C-alpha positions as CSV (number, residue, x, y, z in Angstrom):
1,Q,0.0,0.0,0.0
2,V,1.0,3.5,-0.7
3,Q,-0.3,6.6,1.0
4,L,-0.2,10.0,-0.8
5,V,-1.0,13.2,1.0
6,E,-1.3,16.4,-1.0
7,S,-1.0,19.9,0.4
8,G,-0.5,23.5,-0.8
9,G,-3.8,24.2,-2.5
10,G,-5.7,27.4,-1.9
11,L,-7.2,30.6,-3.4
12,V,-5.0,32.8,-5.5
13,Q,-5.5,35.6,-7.9
14,A,-4.9,35.2,-11.6
15,G,-1.2,35.6,-12.4
16,G,-0.2,34.3,-9.0
17,S,1.6,31.1,-8.0
18,L,1.1,28.1,-5.8
19,R,3.2,25.1,-5.0
20,L,1.6,21.7,-4.4
21,S,3.3,19.0,-2.5
22,C,2.6,15.2,-2.5
23,A,4.2,13.2,0.3
24,A,4.4,9.4,-0.4
25,S,4.7,6.7,2.3
26,G,4.4,3.0,2.6
27,S,5.5,0.6,-0.1
28,I,7.0,3.3,-2.3
29,F,10.0,1.3,-3.6
30,S,7.9,0.1,-6.6
31,I,6.9,3.6,-7.8
32,D,8.2,4.3,-11.3
33,A,6.4,7.5,-12.0
34,M,4.3,10.1,-10.3
35,D,1.7,12.3,-11.8
36,W,-0.4,15.3,-11.1
37,Y,-4.0,15.2,-12.4
38,R,-6.7,17.8,-12.0
39,Q,-10.5,17.6,-12.2
40,D,-13.1,20.3,-12.5
41,P,-16.7,19.4,-11.5
42,G,-18.5,18.1,-14.6
43,K,-15.3,17.4,-16.5
44,Q,-13.0,14.4,-16.9
45,R,-9.9,14.1,-14.8
46,E,-6.9,15.3,-16.9
47,L,-3.2,14.6,-16.7
48,V,-1.2,17.7,-15.9
49,A,2.4,16.6,-15.4
50,T,4.5,13.5,-14.9
51,I,7.9,12.7,-13.5
52,T,9.6,9.4,-13.7
53,N,12.2,7.9,-11.4
54,D,15.0,8.8,-13.8
55,G,13.8,12.4,-13.8
56,R,12.0,12.6,-17.2
57,T,9.1,15.0,-17.2
58,N,6.1,15.6,-19.3
59,Y,3.4,18.3,-19.3
60,A,0.0,18.9,-20.7
61,D,0.0,21.5,-23.4
62,A,-2.2,23.8,-21.3
63,V,0.4,24.1,-18.6
64,K,3.7,24.0,-20.5
65,G,6.0,26.9,-19.6
66,R,3.9,27.7,-16.5
67,F,4.0,24.5,-14.3
68,T,7.1,22.6,-13.2
69,I,7.0,19.1,-11.6
70,S,9.9,18.1,-9.4
71,R,10.8,15.6,-6.7
72,D,12.8,15.4,-3.5
73,N,13.8,11.7,-3.1
74,A,15.1,12.2,0.4
75,K,11.7,13.4,1.4
76,N,9.7,11.1,-0.8
77,T,7.8,14.2,-2.0
78,V,6.8,15.4,-5.4
79,Y,6.0,19.0,-6.1
80,L,4.0,21.0,-8.7
81,Q,5.1,24.6,-8.9
82,M,2.3,26.5,-10.6
83,N,3.1,30.0,-12.0
84,S,1.1,32.5,-14.0
85,L,-2.1,30.8,-12.8
86,K,-5.3,31.3,-14.8
87,P,-8.9,30.9,-13.8
88,E,-9.1,27.9,-16.0
89,D,-6.5,26.2,-13.8
90,T,-9.2,26.0,-11.1
91,A,-9.7,22.4,-10.1
92,V,-9.1,19.7,-7.5
93,Y,-5.5,18.5,-8.0
94,Y,-4.7,14.9,-7.4
95,C,-1.3,13.1,-6.9
96,H,-1.0,9.7,-8.5
97,A,1.7,7.0,-8.1
98,R,2.2,4.1,-10.5
99,S,4.5,1.3,-11.4
100,F,5.5,0.2,-14.9
101,R,6.2,-3.3,-13.7
102,I,3.4,-4.2,-11.3
103,R,-0.2,-4.5,-12.5
104,G,-2.6,-2.8,-10.2
105,Y,0.0,-0.6,-8.5
106,D,-2.0,2.5,-8.9
107,Y,-2.5,5.0,-6.0
108,W,-4.3,8.3,-5.6
109,G,-4.2,11.1,-3.0
110,Q,-7.3,12.7,-1.6
111,G,-6.9,15.9,-3.7
112,T,-6.3,19.5,-2.9
113,Q,-8.4,22.4,-4.2
114,V,-6.9,25.1,-6.3
115,T,-9.0,28.1,-7.0
116,V,-7.8,31.0,-9.2
117,S,-9.9,34.1,-9.2
118,S,-10.0,36.6,-12.1
C-alpha cells in the first residue's frame, strides 16, 4: 500500500503562484512515476504533469511553460510549482503514483483544491 498526501492548494488571484506537495509513504519502492492530475466538476480528470524515477518530465500543453514538476527523493515528495495561474486552472489537483512493472500498482491522493480568481 502507498499513501499519498497532497498539500498546498488554496485561493490565488490570476497571475499568482502556488506550490503543491505530495508526500508518499508506505511501499514506495515500486513507484516508477508520479503524476499530477486535475479535475473540475463536470469534467474528466486530466493529466497535468508526470515525473519518472529517472527524472524525465512531461506536461499537458495547457500548462507547459507555467508549471514545473519536481521531486525530492530524500523526502519522498513530489512538487508541482504553478506560476502564471489562470482561472481555467481552477480544479481539484490529485497526486498519483504508479508502477510500470506491477499490475494494479496505482494509488491516488485525496486531492487539494486550487481556485484561481480573475
